[in-house]
N, C-alpha and C positions, 0 to 999 in steps of 0.2 A: 701963583705966578712968580711972586717975589722969592719964594723958597726955591723954585726951579732955577731962577736966575742966580740965586746965591750958590746953589750946588754946582751949577755950570761954571761959575767963576772959580770956585774952589778946585773943580776938576781941571780947569785950564792951567791953574797954578801948579798942579801935580802932573808933570810931563809924562811920567811913566804910566799913570792911570789913564791919562788922556789918550795916549797912543794905543793902549790896550783896548779901550772902548772904541776908538776909531777903527782899529783893525777888525774888531768884532762886528761893527756896523757894516763895514765893507763886505765881509764874508757873508753876513746875513742877506745883504742886498743882492750879492751874486747868486746865492742859493735861490732866492725868490725869483730872480730873473731867469735862471736856468729852468726852474720848474714851469714858469709861464711859457718859455720857448718850447719845452718838451710837450706841454699840453697842446700848444698850437700845432707844432710840427707833426706829432703823432696822432693828433686828433683823439686824444685820450677820452675813452668812454663812447666814442662813435663806433657803431657796428654796422656791418652790411651782411645781408644774407646772400650767399652765393647762389645764383640761379642755376638750374639744370640745363647745361648746354648740349646734352646728349641728343643726337638726331637733328641738331640745328646746323644749318649751313654756316660756313666760316664768317661771311660778311655780316650775317644776322647776329651771330654770336659776338662779334666785335662791337656791334651797336648796343647789344644788351650789356656788355661789359662796361662800356662808357656810361651808360645810364646808371649802373650801380656803382660807379666810381671804382672799377676794378681794371686790372690789366690782363691781357691774354698772351700766353707764350706757347707756340707750337713746339711741343717737346718730342713728338714722334709722329710717324705716319705708318699706317698699315693699309693693306689692300684686302677688303672684305667684299667679295662679289655681290653679296646679298644687300649691300647698302650703296647708296648713291655716292659718287665721288665728291669730295670737298665737305662732307659733313663731319661733325664732331662725334667721335666714337667713345672717348673716355676723358675724364678730367680729374684734376687733383688741386685743391680740395673738392670733394663731391658736392653736389647740389644740396642746399638746405643748411650748410655749415655757416656759422657766423664768423666773420673775419673783420679786420680793420679796413677802412677805406684805403684804396691804393694797392691792395694785396694782389699779387700775381697768381693767376690761375693757369696751371699747366694743362694743355689739352693734347689729345691724340686725334688726328684727323684721318679720314679715309682717302687713300690715293685714288686717282682716276684710272690708273692701270697698274698692274703689278710690275715691279722693277725686275729687269733682266740682269743676270749675273753670269760671268764666265764659269764654265764647269772645269774644275782642276783635274789634271791627269793623275790618277792615284794607283794605276797598275804597277805592280812591283813593290808596293809598300805593304807594311803589315796592316792588318785590319784596323788596329787602334789608330795608326797614323792616318790611314785613309779616312776614317770617321772624323778625326779632328780637322783634317784639311777641308772636308766637305762642310763641316759645321762653320768653320771660319769663313767659307765662301757664301754662307747663308743657305746651304742645301742640306739634305738629309739622305739617309739610305732608304730606298724604296723596298728592296729585297736583297737578301743574301742567298746566293745559290752556290752550293758546295760541289766541287769536282775532285776526282782522284788526282792527287799530285803530291810530290814529296815536300813541296813548300807549304806546309800546314799553316793556315791562318794568314796567308799572304794573298793579296789581290792578283788574280790572273788576268781578268778582263773587266772592262767597265762599259756600261751602256746607259745612255740617256735618251728617253723617248724612243727606244728601239734602235738608236744609232750608236755604233761603237765609238768610244772616245779614245783617241790616240794622242801621243805626245805633241803632235803638230796640229791637233784639232783646235778650232776656234768656235766651239759650240757654246751657246748661251742657253740658259734655262731660267724659268721664273723663280724668283726668290722663294725659298721654302719648299720647292719641288724635290722629288727624290731621284736617286740614281741606283741602278741595279749593279751589284758587284758579284763577280764570279770569284770564289775563294777556294784555295787549295786545301785538301785534307788527305793525309797519307792513308792509303788503303781505301779511300772513297767513303769512309764513314768515321765519325768521331762523336764523342759525347761531351757534354758540359753540365754544369750545375745551374739550375734556374736561380737567379738572384732574388733577394727580397725587394719588392717594388712598392709595397703598401706604404703610403705616406708621401710618396714622391709625386711631383707634378709630371704631366705627360712627357714633356721634353726630356727631363732627366731619366724617367723610366725607359724611354726609347733608347737613350744613350747607353744605359747599363745593359740592355738586351743586346744591342749591336756589338758592344765590346766583347761579349761572351759568345758571339757567333749565333745569336738567336734572332728571329724575326718578330716584328710586332704583328699580332693577330688582329682580332676584332676589337675595336675600341668603342665602348658605350659610355654615355654620360647620363647622370641623373636628370630628372626633370628640372627645368629652370636654368640649366647651364647653356650658355650661348657662345657665340664667337668672341664676345667681348670679355666674358669672365672665365673663359676656359683656362687661362693662365693661372687662376687661383684654385682650380680644382685639383684634388689629390686622388691617387689610386687607392681604392679601398678593397677591391677584389681583383685577384689575378688567378689565371688558370693556364698551366699547372701552377701549383703553389710552390713557394720557395723551398730550396734545398733538395728538390727532386732532380734526378738525372734526366737529361733530354738530349736527343740527337742534335748535332749542329745543323742549323737551318730550321729547327722547329719553331713553331709560332706560339706566342704567349698572349692570351686574351686579357684585356684590361677593362675595368669599369671605374669611373671617377665620380667624386661627389664634392659638394661644397659644405656638407653637413659635418661639423667637427665632432659631434657626439657619435654619429655613425662611423666616422673615421676611427675614433678612439676604440669603439667596440670591435670593429673588424681588425684593428691593429693587434689587439690582444689575441683574437682568434688566429690571426696569421702567424704570430710568434709561436703559439702552441703547435700549429700545423707544421711550421718550419722545423721545430725541434724534433717532432715525431718523424718527419721525413728524413732528417739528417741521420737519426738513429737507424732507421730502416735502410738507408743507403749505405751506411758504414757496415751494418750487419751483412748486407748483400755483398759488399766488396770483400769482406772477410771470408764469407762462404765461397765466393768465386776464387779467391786466392788459395784457400784450402783445397778446393777442387783441382786447381791447376797443379798444386804441389803434389797431391795424391796421384794425379795422372802422370806427372813427371817421375814420381817414385816407382810406379808400376812399370813404366817404360824402361827405366834403368834396371829394374829387377829382371824384366824379360830379356833385356840385352845381356845381362850377366849369365842367365841360364843358357842362352844360346852359345856363349863362348866356352862353356865347360865341355870336355871331351865325353863322348858317349861311352857307356860301360861295354866291356868286352863281351861278345855274344857267347852263350853257353855252348859247350861241345855238343855237336849233333850226333845222333846215332845211339846204338846200344852196345855195351861192352860184353853182353852175354855171349858165351861160346868162344871167347878170346883164347882160352887155354885148351879148347877142344882139339 
């Protein structure tokens, strides 16, 4: 104790050393205090297991959240007719995940009825513009019907639930419903190339088809896919396959999966099929072009032959007995 008092006295006499020690002690004290505050404020080491709120009504989910010292935030709402209104459809983080107390869980609830949105007037627009306008409004294309018209790939008429949509119409439709578009094509028929859809979610696959003047055909899902996880599914089979020629307005069938291994396997198959189809299509186009060129050459040759003067006819009769 006497030694400690002696060293302390010597330290007090050395002002520089004393100030340095004092500053160090203050910094250490502040660090310890900050650590304690952080431990208390963040409840370091405390964990909560997020309960599964799926299928639970909102008021019950809120009680469960308070019990587990969690917060709920409604991030989105959907309308799924198969489920009761006001129940939780999806959540993030998922049930069973460990989080710190006070963590916010974002939930999607089921609406009691589908939202109604105004149908935009898209006649006179290009097909791409019309598709974009409908998607912005929360609608999609139900069917593309092509008619003979010089305005190729421009919308001629628009129908919603069998009713014509005009510039002055005030028609509303359920969010997510479809609109029928009548589109022009010169000569009444045209072709396009089927796009690659393997690996795309359903919404993007539909958009790629509509932009190229194709319709969505039969859509199938693997077992285990429901209305809640559909958005995570990806196309792994399409028919016709990519890079094949198809008439405008043709339908393309799709099948979707959540299985990543199956998707990878079919993606490799689809790429091979697309390459083969592209080569076949290009070969067919070359043969068609050669055929047209040959026909044009033959027509030109026939026209040239018709323009040449005919040979003078040989003298008729017999010169025998002329000098008789």
